[in-house]
ZADOMI-54655 format. One record per residue (C-alpha): residue number from 1; x, y, z. Coordinates in steps of 0.001 Angstrom, whole numbers, plus 500000, padded with zeros to 6 digits. Example, Ala and Ser with C-alpha at 12.3 -4.5 7.8 and 13.67 -1.06 7.14 Angstrom:
% ZADOMI-54655
> n | u | v | w
> 1 | 512300 | 495500 | 507800
> 2 | 513670 | 498940 | 507140
//
This chain:
% ZADOMI-54655
> n | u | v | w
> 1 | 821316 | 475292 | 642570
> 2 | 821151 | 472202 | 641408
> 3 | 823223 | 472639 | 638544
> 4 | 825803 | 474371 | 640867
> 5 | 825256 | 471067 | 643266
> 6 | 826317 | 468393 | 639713
> 7 | 829181 | 471052 | 638190
> 8 | 831118 | 470250 | 641131
> 9 | 830456 | 467156 | 641293
> 10 | 831642 | 466522 | 637614
> 11 | 833270 | 469649 | 636245
> 12 | 830618 | 470364 | 633752
> 13 | 827410 | 472336 | 634197
> 14 | 823824 | 470115 | 633881
> 15 | 820422 | 472312 | 633805
> 16 | 817750 | 471401 | 635358
> 17 | 815672 | 470003 | 632430
> 18 | 818106 | 467559 | 631608
> 19 | 816475 | 465858 | 634354
> 20 | 813016 | 464832 | 635674
> 21 | 811975 | 464592 | 638918
> 22 | 813149 | 462314 | 641633
> 23 | 816623 | 461451 | 639586
> 24 | 818549 | 464802 | 641107
> 25 | 821335 | 462210 | 642316
> 26 | 821375 | 460879 | 638740
> 27 | 823548 | 463850 | 637605
> 28 | 825585 | 464690 | 640191
> 29 | 826659 | 460870 | 641043
> 30 | 830739 | 460406 | 640318
> 31 | 831564 | 457782 | 637504
> 32 | 835087 | 456246 | 636344
> 33 | 836165 | 458472 | 633572
> 34 | 833632 | 460545 | 633362
> 35 | 832794 | 462207 | 629957
> 36 | 830304 | 464392 | 630620
> 37 | 827253 | 465433 | 633268
> 38 | 825083 | 466313 | 630009
> 39 | 824557 | 463132 | 627769
> 40 | 823587 | 465748 | 625007
> 41 | 824438 | 469543 | 623660
> 42 | 827388 | 471929 | 624388
> 43 | 828731 | 470549 | 627691
> 44 | 829026 | 466811 | 625826
> 45 | 830797 | 468337 | 622614
> 46 | 833206 | 470231 | 624813
> 47 | 833974 | 467417 | 627099
> 48 | 834170 | 464943 | 624189
> 49 | 837063 | 467963 | 622840
> 50 | 838564 | 468200 | 626045
> 51 | 839284 | 463765 | 626465
> 52 | 840549 | 464055 | 622543
> 53 | 843055 | 466777 | 623393
> 54 | 844836 | 465087 | 626318
> 55 | 844491 | 461468 | 624689
> 56 | 846110 | 463523 | 621561
> 57 | 849662 | 463962 | 622512
> 58 | 850054 | 461169 | 624387
> 59 | 849235 | 458678 | 621755
> 60 | 851724 | 460763 | 619648
> 61 | 853845 | 459882 | 621932
> 62 | 853724 | 456518 | 622194
> 63 | 853496 | 456458 | 618330
> 64 | 857059 | 457705 | 619274
> 65 | 858057 | 455501 | 621450
> 66 | 857609 | 452393 | 619110
> 67 | 859064 | 454314 | 616006
> 68 | 862488 | 454722 | 618506
> 69 | 862379 | 451242 | 619211
> 70 | 861773 | 449719 | 615634
> 71 | 864391 | 452285 | 614584
> 72 | 866821 | 450704 | 617173
> 73 | 867014 | 453187 | 619949
> 74 | 865616 | 450981 | 622917
> 75 | 866920 | 452577 | 625445
> 76 | 864631 | 456338 | 624219
> 77 | 861468 | 454275 | 623184
> 78 | 861437 | 452559 | 626677
> 79 | 862103 | 456395 | 628378
> 80 | 859159 | 457771 | 626090
> 81 | 857007 | 454906 | 627324
> 82 | 857709 | 455223 | 630748
> 83 | 857143 | 459042 | 630444
> 84 | 853513 | 458559 | 628762
> 85 | 852792 | 455995 | 631942
> 86 | 854111 | 458474 | 634415
> 87 | 851270 | 461045 | 632781
> 88 | 848442 | 458599 | 633083
> 89 | 849130 | 457589 | 636785
> 90 | 846820 | 460685 | 637993
> 91 | 843695 | 459545 | 635867
> 92 | 844305 | 456343 | 637347
> 93 | 844463 | 456830 | 640764
> 94 | 841400 | 458991 | 640554
> 95 | 839830 | 457024 | 638111
> 96 | 838893 | 459320 | 635234
> 97 | 840471 | 460755 | 632379
> 98 | 840933 | 464031 | 633607
> 99 | 842051 | 463233 | 637465
> 100 | 840406 | 467390 | 638350
> 101 | 843501 | 468330 | 637213
> 102 | 843196 | 472032 | 635122
> 103 | 843390 | 471409 | 631583
> 104 | 845837 | 474130 | 630847
> 105 | 848447 | 472751 | 633433
> 106 | 847421 | 469544 | 631508
> 107 | 847968 | 470474 | 627938
> 108 | 851240 | 472401 | 628698
> 109 | 852903 | 469669 | 630709
> 110 | 851984 | 466618 | 627343
> 111 | 853321 | 468908 | 624523
> 112 | 856536 | 470054 | 626270
> 113 | 857010 | 466489 | 626694
> 114 | 855804 | 465859 | 623194
> 115 | 858206 | 468539 | 622026
> 116 | 860861 | 467173 | 623892
> 117 | 860327 | 463500 | 622842
> 118 | 858789 | 463786 | 619356
> 119 | 860064 | 467071 | 618189
> 120 | 863007 | 467346 | 619591
> 121 | 864467 | 463937 | 618949
> 122 | 861757 | 462317 | 616863
> 123 | 862537 | 464850 | 614444
> 124 | 865782 | 466103 | 615031
> 125 | 864970 | 469730 | 615855
> 126 | 867836 | 469547 | 618817
> 127 | 870343 | 469625 | 616292
> 128 | 868691 | 471446 | 613711
> 129 | 867500 | 474742 | 614966
> 130 | 869805 | 476363 | 617433
> 131 | 868229 | 477682 | 620164
> 132 | 865334 | 475034 | 620031
> 133 | 866466 | 473311 | 623156
> 134 | 866710 | 476552 | 625162
> 135 | 862903 | 477341 | 624352
> 136 | 861705 | 474252 | 625539
> 137 | 863814 | 474667 | 628914
> 138 | 862387 | 478091 | 629448
> 139 | 858929 | 476721 | 628803
> 140 | 859340 | 473841 | 631128
> 141 | 860576 | 475707 | 633250
> 142 | 857489 | 478398 | 634022
> 143 | 855319 | 475414 | 634136
> 144 | 857427 | 474059 | 637016
> 145 | 856907 | 477094 | 638939
> 146 | 852972 | 477260 | 638251
> 147 | 852484 | 474192 | 639228
> 148 | 855302 | 475274 | 642422
> 149 | 852612 | 478194 | 643571
> 150 | 849249 | 475820 | 643135
> 151 | 850943 | 473257 | 645447
> 152 | 851690 | 476267 | 647701
> 153 | 847696 | 477856 | 646997
> 154 | 846465 | 475031 | 647819
> 155 | 848332 | 474812 | 651173
> 156 | 846394 | 478072 | 651878
> 157 | 843638 | 476430 | 650813
> 158 | 843910 | 473874 | 653927
> 159 | 845067 | 476511 | 656070
> 160 | 847624 | 475283 | 657094
> 161 | 850002 | 477898 | 655943
> 162 | 849990 | 481939 | 656029
> 163 | 850113 | 483529 | 652857
> 164 | 853781 | 485559 | 652546
> 165 | 854126 | 486783 | 648864
> 166 | 857584 | 487128 | 649244
> 167 | 858677 | 483998 | 651087
> 168 | 856065 | 481938 | 648866
> 169 | 858044 | 483512 | 645800
> 170 | 861028 | 482259 | 646659
> 171 | 860276 | 479069 | 647634
> 172 | 858887 | 479062 | 643921
> 173 | 861998 | 480144 | 642630
> 174 | 864321 | 477980 | 644545
> 175 | 862276 | 474453 | 644323
> 176 | 862960 | 475365 | 639850
> 177 | 866024 | 476087 | 639941
> 178 | 866588 | 472873 | 642405
> 179 | 864424 | 471179 | 640145
> 180 | 866458 | 472369 | 637299
> 181 | 869831 | 470937 | 638865
> 182 | 868419 | 467660 | 639573
> 183 | 867845 | 467270 | 635809
> 184 | 871208 | 468616 | 634946
> 185 | 872277 | 465981 | 637148
> 186 | 870270 | 463664 | 635421
> 187 | 871594 | 464236 | 631817
> 188 | 874798 | 464138 | 633394
> 189 | 874609 | 460710 | 634042
> 190 | 872608 | 459630 | 631253
> 191 | 875572 | 461062 | 628993
> 192 | 878150 | 458613 | 631589
> 193 | 876110 | 455459 | 632061
> 194 | 874242 | 454996 | 628653
> 195 | 877233 | 456872 | 625946
> 196 | 874425 | 459392 | 624846
> 197 | 875217 | 463590 | 623649
> 198 | 872010 | 465612 | 625933
> 199 | 874366 | 467986 | 627024
> 200 | 875857 | 470537 | 625404
> 201 | 873908 | 472330 | 621892
> 202 | 875593 | 473226 | 618579
> 203 | 876669 | 476140 | 619401
> 204 | 877593 | 475605 | 623258
> 205 | 879505 | 473332 | 624931
> 206 | 878864 | 471285 | 627987
> 207 | 879353 | 473749 | 630875
> 208 | 877805 | 476618 | 628494
> 209 | 874679 | 474659 | 627453
> 210 | 873981 | 473538 | 631398
> 211 | 874598 | 477143 | 632930
> 212 | 872334 | 478819 | 630404
> 213 | 869522 | 476293 | 631274
> 214 | 870269 | 477177 | 635132
> 215 | 869938 | 480869 | 633735
> 216 | 866455 | 480236 | 632090
> 217 | 865487 | 477939 | 635100
> 218 | 865765 | 481590 | 637479
> 219 | 864595 | 483402 | 635106
> 220 | 861375 | 481158 | 634635
> 221 | 860875 | 480638 | 637945
> 222 | 860959 | 484018 | 638745
> 223 | 857555 | 485130 | 636011
> 224 | 855689 | 481781 | 637347
> 225 | 855930 | 483147 | 640516
> 226 | 854477 | 486772 | 639338
> 227 | 852152 | 485049 | 637101
> 228 | 850507 | 482446 | 639257
> 229 | 848492 | 484707 | 640912
> 230 | 846952 | 486305 | 637499
> 231 | 846284 | 482439 | 636342
> 232 | 844393 | 481716 | 639439
> 233 | 842369 | 484294 | 639175
> 234 | 841368 | 484530 | 635243
> 235 | 841320 | 480236 | 635722
> 236 | 838521 | 479316 | 637365
> 237 | 838776 | 475781 | 636698
> 238 | 841787 | 476024 | 638159
> 239 | 840335 | 477735 | 641489
> 240 | 837470 | 475118 | 641388
> 241 | 840020 | 471924 | 640933
> 242 | 842457 | 473557 | 643899
> 243 | 839469 | 473570 | 646120
> 244 | 838552 | 470143 | 645637
> 245 | 841844 | 469271 | 646024
> 246 | 842269 | 470970 | 649177
> 247 | 838927 | 469739 | 650652
> 248 | 840259 | 465823 | 649850
> 249 | 843629 | 466344 | 651956
> 250 | 841906 | 468288 | 654549
> 251 | 838967 | 465453 | 655007
> 252 | 841883 | 462482 | 654885
> 253 | 843908 | 464605 | 657333
> 254 | 840803 | 464614 | 659687
> 255 | 839877 | 460984 | 659193
> 256 | 843546 | 459958 | 660393
> 257 | 843473 | 462061 | 662570
> 258 | 840098 | 460268 | 664369
> 259 | 842157 | 457091 | 663560
> 260 | 845352 | 458264 | 665678
> 261 | 842271 | 459001 | 668289
> 262 | 840476 | 455793 | 667573
> 263 | 843440 | 454249 | 668665
> 264 | 844983 | 455908 | 670722
> 265 | 842126 | 456250 | 673163
> 266 | 842330 | 453419 | 676038
> 267 | 839524 | 451063 | 676250
> 268 | 838001 | 450780 | 679764
> 269 | 838374 | 447734 | 681695
> 270 | 835508 | 445559 | 681993
> 271 | 833417 | 444184 | 684899
> 272 | 833814 | 441083 | 685794
> 273 | 831303 | 439622 | 688368
> 274 | 832214 | 437922 | 691252
//
């Protein structure tokens, strides 16, 4: 029971033998940027490995940004720095590096960004391998669809929406297609304003490249909607993180409702003495 309380507080299981009597809350007390609940043992080693996996792609992208700036491509170097900063926003807000985000999803997002910044542009794989861009685009569309499923899953946990598989699947598909279309518009604007060549591929024109990307977005959205339930069924850490986030949203909503009720309630008139 105590180990379960500790695991829910920190995300890392802690054995009862790790604590002396009278120190029940020491292990469960939340800390900023917690590395582990247990100070030694397999749990601590696993936590260190997870932190390393989170830091490595960010450090690589930052090194890519420095290389691009040193090579004279200041625009793309700044873009890489901004991308690294955006990935740190959840950790800054939560004051812990994992930010209670499932490790699998965070690593998928980071390595897709790394594949674009370091491999695709830094090592020029976009031009060396014809279909590298399509493989990356297809993978990112599946990831976006999975994140859309997680958002709907959290809404179900807050009991603000009802579970409707077909409607949920359609929403995930439309969100994936919409974000893919926004990405294509952003590529067009970058090429128009900054004179870059983000559209097109070595074997495709700009129009054909855009249409193939949108088709891949649709296929990725469908796969993400189908794989999302399977992922949540087999990922205990994701279910725990989604439950924690839904409880956080419910708590904030309840506090906001109480605040509005207190503000809107009329004050009783003061009794004046004759």
